[in-house]
C-alpha positions as CSV (number, residue, x, y, z in Angstrom):
1,M,-86.3,17.2,24.9
2,K,-86.7,15.9,28.4
3,N,-86.4,18.5,31.1
4,N,-85.3,18.4,34.8
5,F,-86.7,20.2,37.7
6,I,-86.2,20.8,41.4
7,K,-88.3,22.6,44.0
8,I,-86.7,25.4,45.9
9,K,-88.5,26.3,49.2
10,K,-88.0,28.5,52.2
11,I,-86.6,31.4,50.3
12,N,-87.8,35.0,50.4
13,I,-88.2,36.2,46.8
14,I,-87.5,39.9,46.9
15,T,-85.3,40.4,43.9
16,K,-85.1,38.5,40.7
17,I,-83.9,34.9,41.2
18,V,-81.5,33.5,38.6
19,L,-80.3,29.9,38.2
20,L,-76.8,28.9,37.2
21,F,-76.4,25.3,36.1
22,I,-72.9,23.6,35.9
23,I,-72.3,20.0,35.2
24,I,-70.4,18.5,38.1
25,I,-66.8,17.9,36.9
26,G,-66.8,14.4,38.3
27,T,-69.6,13.3,36.1
28,A,-68.1,14.6,32.9
29,N,-66.9,11.2,31.8
30,L,-70.5,10.0,31.9
31,I,-71.7,12.6,29.5
32,K,-71.9,11.9,25.8
33,A,-69.0,14.0,24.5
34,Q,-68.7,15.1,20.8
35,T,-65.5,14.9,18.9
36,A,-64.0,18.3,18.1
37,S,-60.9,19.5,16.3
38,G,-59.2,22.4,14.5
39,T,-56.6,21.7,11.8
40,W,-54.3,24.3,10.3
41,A,-52.6,22.5,7.4
42,G,-50.7,25.6,6.2
43,T,-50.2,24.2,2.7
44,S,-52.3,26.7,0.8
45,N,-53.4,29.4,3.3
46,A,-53.7,30.3,7.0
47,N,-57.3,29.1,7.4
48,V,-58.5,26.5,9.9
49,S,-60.7,23.6,9.2
50,V,-62.9,22.7,12.2
51,V,-64.9,19.6,13.2
52,G,-67.6,19.7,15.9
53,N,-68.8,22.5,18.1
54,V,-65.7,24.7,17.9
55,T,-64.6,27.7,16.0
56,G,-61.0,28.7,15.1
57,T,-59.2,31.7,13.7
58,S,-56.7,31.8,10.9
59,E,-53.0,31.4,11.9
60,T,-51.2,34.6,12.7
61,S,-47.6,35.4,13.5
62,S,-45.5,38.0,15.3
63,G,-42.0,39.4,14.8
64,V,-41.1,37.4,11.6
65,A,-41.1,37.9,7.9
66,N,-44.2,37.4,5.7
67,I,-45.4,33.8,5.9
68,S,-45.6,31.7,2.8
69,N,-47.7,28.6,2.4
70,G,-46.8,25.5,0.5
71,S,-45.7,21.9,0.9
72,N,-43.7,22.9,4.0
73,G,-46.8,24.5,5.6
74,F,-46.2,27.8,7.3
75,S,-42.8,29.1,6.5
76,S,-41.1,32.3,7.4
77,S,-37.6,33.8,8.2
78,G,-36.6,36.5,10.6
79,W,-36.4,34.2,13.7
80,P,-34.0,35.3,16.5
81,T,-30.4,34.0,16.6
82,S,-30.0,34.6,20.3
83,N,-29.7,31.6,22.6
84,N,-32.6,32.8,24.7
85,I,-36.2,32.4,23.9
86,D,-37.8,35.6,22.5
87,Y,-41.5,35.7,23.3
88,T,-42.2,38.3,20.6
89,H,-41.5,35.9,17.7
90,Y,-44.1,33.1,17.2
91,Y,-46.8,31.4,15.1
92,Q,-50.2,31.6,16.8
93,F,-53.3,29.3,16.6
94,S,-56.6,29.8,18.6
95,I,-59.7,27.6,19.1
96,S,-62.9,28.1,21.1
97,P,-66.0,26.1,21.9
98,I,-69.3,27.5,20.4
99,I,-71.6,29.3,22.8
100,G,-73.3,26.8,25.1
101,S,-70.5,24.2,24.9
102,N,-67.4,23.5,26.9
103,L,-64.2,22.2,25.2
104,N,-61.6,19.7,26.5
105,V,-58.4,19.5,24.5
106,N,-56.7,16.2,24.8
107,S,-54.1,16.3,22.0
108,I,-51.9,18.7,20.1
109,T,-49.8,17.5,17.1
110,F,-47.8,19.2,14.4
111,S,-44.6,18.8,12.3
112,Y,-41.7,21.3,12.2
113,S,-38.3,21.9,10.6
114,V,-35.7,24.5,9.8
115,S,-34.2,25.2,6.4
116,G,-30.7,23.8,6.1
117,S,-29.8,24.2,9.8
118,T,-31.2,23.9,13.3
119,A,-33.1,26.1,15.8
120,N,-34.7,25.7,19.2
121,A,-38.5,25.6,19.5
122,A,-41.2,25.4,22.1
123,I,-45.0,25.5,22.3
124,Y,-47.0,27.4,25.0
125,Y,-50.7,27.9,25.5
126,S,-52.9,30.4,27.3
127,T,-56.6,30.9,28.1
128,N,-56.3,34.7,28.6
129,A,-54.6,35.6,25.3
130,F,-51.1,35.5,27.0
131,Q,-51.9,38.6,29.0
132,T,-50.9,37.2,32.4
133,T,-50.4,33.4,32.0
134,L,-48.6,31.0,29.7
135,T,-47.9,27.4,30.1
136,Q,-45.4,25.2,28.2
137,L,-46.5,21.9,26.6
138,G,-43.6,19.5,26.7
139,S,-40.1,20.9,26.8
140,N,-37.7,22.9,24.5
141,S,-36.5,20.9,21.5
142,T,-33.9,21.3,18.8
143,V,-35.4,21.2,15.3
144,G,-33.4,20.2,12.3
145,S,-33.8,20.3,8.5
146,T,-35.9,17.2,8.4
147,F,-39.5,17.4,9.6
148,A,-40.0,16.1,13.1
149,N,-43.3,15.4,14.8
150,F,-44.5,17.0,18.0
151,S,-47.3,15.3,20.0
152,S,-48.7,16.2,23.4
153,N,-51.5,14.4,25.2
154,T,-52.9,16.8,27.6
155,S,-56.2,18.0,29.2
156,L,-56.9,21.7,28.6
157,N,-60.4,23.2,29.3
158,A,-62.2,26.1,27.8
159,N,-65.7,27.0,28.9
160,S,-68.3,28.6,26.7
161,G,-67.0,32.1,25.8
162,Q,-63.3,31.2,26.4
163,T,-60.5,30.7,23.9
164,I,-57.4,28.6,24.1
165,T,-54.4,30.1,22.2
166,F,-51.3,28.3,21.2
167,R,-47.9,29.9,20.3
168,I,-44.9,28.2,18.8
169,Y,-41.7,30.0,19.4
170,A,-38.3,29.5,17.6
171,W,-34.9,30.9,18.4
172,A,-31.2,30.2,18.3
173,A,-31.3,30.0,14.5
174,S,-27.9,29.9,12.8
175,S,-29.1,32.9,10.7
176,S,-32.1,35.1,10.6
177,S,-32.5,34.1,6.9
178,R,-33.3,30.5,7.9
179,T,-37.0,29.6,7.6
180,F,-38.8,27.9,10.4
181,R,-41.6,25.7,9.2
182,V,-44.7,24.3,10.8
183,K,-47.4,22.2,9.1
184,D,-50.5,20.2,10.0
185,F,-51.1,21.9,13.4
186,V,-54.0,19.9,14.9
187,V,-55.9,20.5,18.1
188,S,-58.1,17.6,19.1
189,G,-60.6,17.1,21.9
190,T,-64.2,16.8,22.8
191,T,-67.1,19.2,23.6
192,I,-70.1,18.8,26.0
193,S,-73.2,20.9,26.1
194,S,-74.0,23.1,29.1
195,P,-77.5,22.8,30.7
196,V,-79.8,25.7,29.7
197,A,-82.2,27.1,32.2
198,I,-86.0,27.2,31.4
199,S,-88.4,29.5,33.0
200,A,-89.2,28.8,36.6
201,S,-92.6,27.5,37.5
202,D,-94.8,27.4,40.6
203,V,-93.3,30.7,41.7
204,L,-94.7,31.6,45.2
205,A,-93.7,34.0,48.0
206,D,-91.5,31.3,49.6
207,G,-90.2,29.2,46.7
208,F,-90.4,28.1,43.1
209,T,-89.7,25.1,40.8
210,S,-86.5,25.4,38.8
211,N,-86.4,23.8,35.4
212,W,-83.6,23.0,32.9
213,N,-83.0,20.9,29.8
214,T,-81.4,17.4,30.1
215,V,-77.8,17.0,29.0
216,V,-77.4,13.5,27.5
217,G,-75.3,11.3,29.7
218,A,-75.3,13.5,32.8
219,N,-76.4,11.8,36.0
220,S,-76.2,14.9,38.3
221,Y,-76.2,18.6,38.1
222,R,-75.1,21.5,40.3
223,L,-77.7,24.2,41.0
224,D,-76.7,27.6,42.4
225,V,-79.4,30.0,43.5
226,G,-78.8,33.7,43.7
227,T,-80.2,37.2,43.3
228,A,-79.5,39.2,40.2
229,S,-79.8,43.0,39.8
230,F,-79.7,44.6,36.4
231,S,-76.6,46.9,36.1
232,T,-74.6,48.9,33.6
233,I,-71.2,47.3,33.3
234,S,-69.6,49.9,31.1
235,S,-70.8,52.9,29.1
236,E,-69.6,55.7,26.9
237,S,-71.5,58.9,25.9
238,F,-68.7,60.5,23.7
239,E,-68.9,63.9,25.3
240,N,-66.1,65.4,23.1
241,T,-63.8,62.7,24.5
242,S,-63.8,59.0,25.1
243,V,-62.8,57.2,28.3
244,L,-63.7,53.6,27.2
245,F,-62.5,53.7,23.6
246,T,-59.3,54.5,21.7
247,S,-60.1,55.8,18.2
248,T,-58.6,56.1,14.8
249,S,-59.9,58.8,12.5
250,G,-63.5,60.1,13.0
251,G,-64.4,62.9,15.3
252,F,-67.0,64.2,17.8
253,Y,-70.1,66.0,16.5
254,T,-72.3,68.3,18.4
255,G,-75.4,70.3,17.5
256,S,-77.7,69.2,14.7
257,S,-77.9,68.7,10.9
258,S,-78.9,71.8,8.9
259,G,-82.2,72.4,7.1
260,G,-80.5,71.4,3.9
261,D,-79.4,68.1,5.2
262,L,-81.3,64.8,5.5
263,P,-82.7,64.1,8.0
264,A,-83.0,67.9,8.5
265,T,-82.3,69.6,11.9
266,S,-81.7,66.3,13.7
267,P,-79.3,66.1,16.6
268,Y,-75.9,64.3,16.3
269,A,-76.3,63.2,20.0
270,I,-79.0,61.4,21.9
271,A,-77.2,61.2,25.3
272,G,-75.5,64.5,26.2
273,T,-74.4,66.9,23.5
274,Y,-71.8,65.0,21.4
275,G,-71.8,61.9,19.2
276,Y,-68.9,60.2,17.4
277,G,-68.8,59.7,13.7
278,I,-67.1,59.9,10.3
279,S,-67.6,61.4,6.9
280,N,-65.6,60.0,3.9
281,G,-63.4,57.6,5.7
282,T,-63.0,54.8,8.2
283,A,-63.3,55.4,12.0
284,T,-62.5,52.6,14.4
285,L,-63.3,52.5,18.1
286,T,-61.5,49.9,20.2
287,S,-62.5,49.5,23.8
288,S,-60.3,48.8,26.8
289,D,-60.8,45.5,28.6
290,I,-64.3,45.2,30.1
291,N,-64.8,42.9,33.1
292,S,-68.2,41.1,32.6
293,S,-67.2,38.0,34.5
294,S,-69.6,38.6,37.5
295,F,-72.6,39.2,35.3
296,I,-75.0,37.1,33.2
297,N,-77.3,37.8,30.2
298,N,-74.9,40.5,29.1
299,K,-75.7,42.7,26.2
300,L,-74.3,45.6,24.2
301,S,-76.3,48.5,22.8
302,F,-75.7,51.8,21.1
303,R,-77.5,54.3,19.0
304,L,-76.8,54.9,15.3
305,A,-77.8,57.7,12.8
306,S,-77.1,58.2,9.1
307,F,-77.0,61.6,7.5
308,S,-76.8,63.3,4.1
309,I,-74.6,66.4,4.7
310,G,-74.8,69.5,2.5
311,S,-77.5,68.0,0.2
312,T,-80.7,66.0,0.2
313,T,-79.5,63.5,-2.3
314,N,-76.8,61.6,-0.4
315,G,-76.6,59.2,2.5
316,S,-75.3,55.7,3.2
317,D,-75.0,53.2,0.3
318,N,-74.5,49.4,0.5
319,T,-70.7,49.9,0.7
320,D,-71.1,52.2,3.7
321,I,-71.0,49.9,6.7
322,V,-71.0,50.0,10.5
323,T,-69.4,46.8,11.9
324,V,-69.4,45.5,15.5
325,E,-66.7,43.0,16.5
326,I,-66.5,41.1,19.8
327,S,-63.3,39.8,21.4
328,P,-63.8,37.4,24.4
329,D,-60.0,37.3,25.1
330,G,-58.6,40.8,25.4
331,G,-58.2,41.4,21.6
332,A,-56.4,38.2,20.7
333,N,-59.4,37.3,18.5
334,Y,-62.2,39.4,17.2
335,Y,-65.5,38.0,15.9
336,S,-67.5,40.1,13.5
337,T,-71.0,39.9,14.9
338,V,-73.4,42.5,13.4
339,R,-73.2,45.0,10.6
340,V,-75.5,47.8,9.5
341,L,-75.3,48.6,5.8
342,G,-76.7,51.6,3.9
343,N,-78.7,51.3,0.7
344,N,-79.1,53.8,-2.2
345,N,-78.4,56.9,-0.1
346,S,-80.4,55.9,2.9
347,C,-80.5,58.1,6.0
348,W,-82.3,58.2,9.4
349,S,-82.2,60.0,12.7
350,Y,-82.0,58.6,16.2
351,S,-85.7,59.2,16.7
352,G,-87.0,58.8,13.1
353,G,-85.4,55.4,12.6
354,T,-87.3,52.9,14.7
355,A,-85.6,49.6,13.7
356,N,-83.3,47.5,15.9
357,A,-80.3,45.7,14.5
358,S,-80.3,43.0,17.1
359,T,-78.5,39.6,17.2
360,S,-76.9,37.2,19.6
361,Y,-73.1,36.8,19.9
362,D,-72.2,33.4,18.6
363,G,-68.4,33.4,18.5
364,N,-68.0,33.0,14.8
365,T,-66.7,35.4,12.2
366,T,-69.8,35.6,10.0
367,P,-71.8,38.7,10.9
368,V,-75.6,39.2,10.8
369,D,-76.4,42.0,8.4
370,F,-79.2,44.6,8.6
371,Q,-80.0,47.0,5.7
372,P,-82.8,49.4,4.8
373,G,-85.0,48.4,1.9
374,N,-84.3,51.5,-0.1
375,G,-82.8,55.0,0.0
376,G,-84.0,58.4,1.3
377,V,-85.2,59.0,4.8
378,R,-86.0,55.7,6.5
379,T,-88.3,55.1,9.4
380,T,-89.4,51.5,10.2
381,D,-86.2,50.2,8.6
382,G,-83.9,52.9,9.8
383,Y,-81.6,51.0,12.2
384,S,-81.1,53.5,14.9
385,T,-80.4,51.0,17.7
386,V,-77.7,48.2,17.5
387,V,-77.9,45.4,20.1
388,V,-75.7,42.3,20.7
389,T,-77.0,39.9,23.3
390,N,-75.5,36.8,24.9
391,L,-72.1,38.5,25.4
392,P,-69.5,36.3,27.2
393,S,-68.9,36.7,30.9
394,V,-65.2,37.2,30.9
395,S,-62.6,39.4,32.5
396,N,-61.2,40.9,29.3
397,L,-64.1,41.6,26.9
398,K,-63.2,44.0,24.1
399,I,-65.5,45.7,21.6
400,R,-64.4,47.1,18.2
401,I,-66.8,49.3,16.2
402,T,-65.9,50.4,12.7
403,Q,-67.7,53.1,10.7
404,L,-67.0,53.2,7.0
405,N,-68.3,55.6,4.3
406,S,-66.9,57.0,1.1
407,N,-68.2,60.5,0.5
408,S,-67.8,63.8,2.4
409,S,-71.6,64.2,2.1
410,E,-72.2,60.9,4.0
411,R,-72.0,60.7,7.8
412,W,-72.4,58.0,10.3
413,V,-72.8,59.0,14.0
414,I,-73.1,56.8,17.1
415,D,-73.9,57.6,20.7
416,D,-75.0,56.2,24.1
417,F,-72.9,53.0,24.1
418,K,-73.7,50.6,27.0
419,I,-72.8,47.1,28.1
420,S,-75.3,45.8,30.7
421,G,-76.1,42.6,32.5
422,Y,-77.4,41.0,35.7
423,L,-75.0,41.1,38.6
424,I,-75.0,37.7,40.5
425,N,-75.0,37.3,44.2
426,L,-75.2,33.6,45.2
427,L,-77.3,32.7,48.2
428,A,-75.7,30.6,50.9
429,N,-77.0,27.1,51.6
430,Y,-78.7,26.8,48.2
431,T,-76.0,25.0,46.2
């Protein structure tokens, strides 16, 4: 692929220089865009079918009865009878560009109806999971028993790492037993790729040459130059409490395993004196919002140990799993990113297991799995460090970690959770 470059001179290189490349908005129409869409038919399930460089999540709902799927699409009762819109009752659909692409939505279409009567309906969208902003598309409408078509030609943008969420509200139903139906919800648009920085060359005391890949169809680029310092964005050491996470089940462990455990006499903590874990159950940690918007090259890491408790013949099996999920939009959507599985009663300590379960966040729901080759005490395939790179730079990043095992003699323990990245400070007169 052809690359671009520009020489940057008369700059004092004291700290690490980072380059941010953004296609100038005015040239977007010159770039070869790729068609993208998400379709929720609703006739057989809640799944989405995508085309192009986007991902979507299955349809969800709030405040209404269980949804059925069939020839009428998504159908449920329990809608408000009040004449005022109720923002707690809705169908929800979400779409995101893949990492490295930006999405422009130019059309939303669907069909809707109400069983045997009428109701009011409206569609809104948000790019921050409806936490602070929501914008209506079109106007309120009265929906009857015959399917009507909704169509909106618009221009909505989501950059790499962002999600656009749509909610369809219904209210003023003649009875809460009436079913509100939506089928063939389609979000259409285009995606364009973002330029990717390549290592700088000709680095001298007073300048360097910046390099990046070509984006097909672009005739100009914006180059920002700045300093970047590596920083911890958020952390948690689980010292018998948690500030960053809320938890369900599980508990805090201090001290070490006994001489009759495996690994024997190994600490439950590696940072401080406590770790967080579970035996015979499911423990879920959900973080509060983490603001990574001012950082780049963000990554997550934590330490993980697996124990056989009260015997030397237990440990984690292939159904005992630690799962890490990433939400770029404040918890509206979670993407399962990496999993560590046991195998045949495998166990390892923080220091004895030397393997890294490392992968890049890709914004889809298919995780990358890591698993020891066999049971017993593991060393080179004991996954004691879990890492997720390329985390999105957003204001409301959330992390969910789930530890699962099925025997009181099995124990997962985690510790020393960190999210880190490079803090950007742009230099004046170098844009």
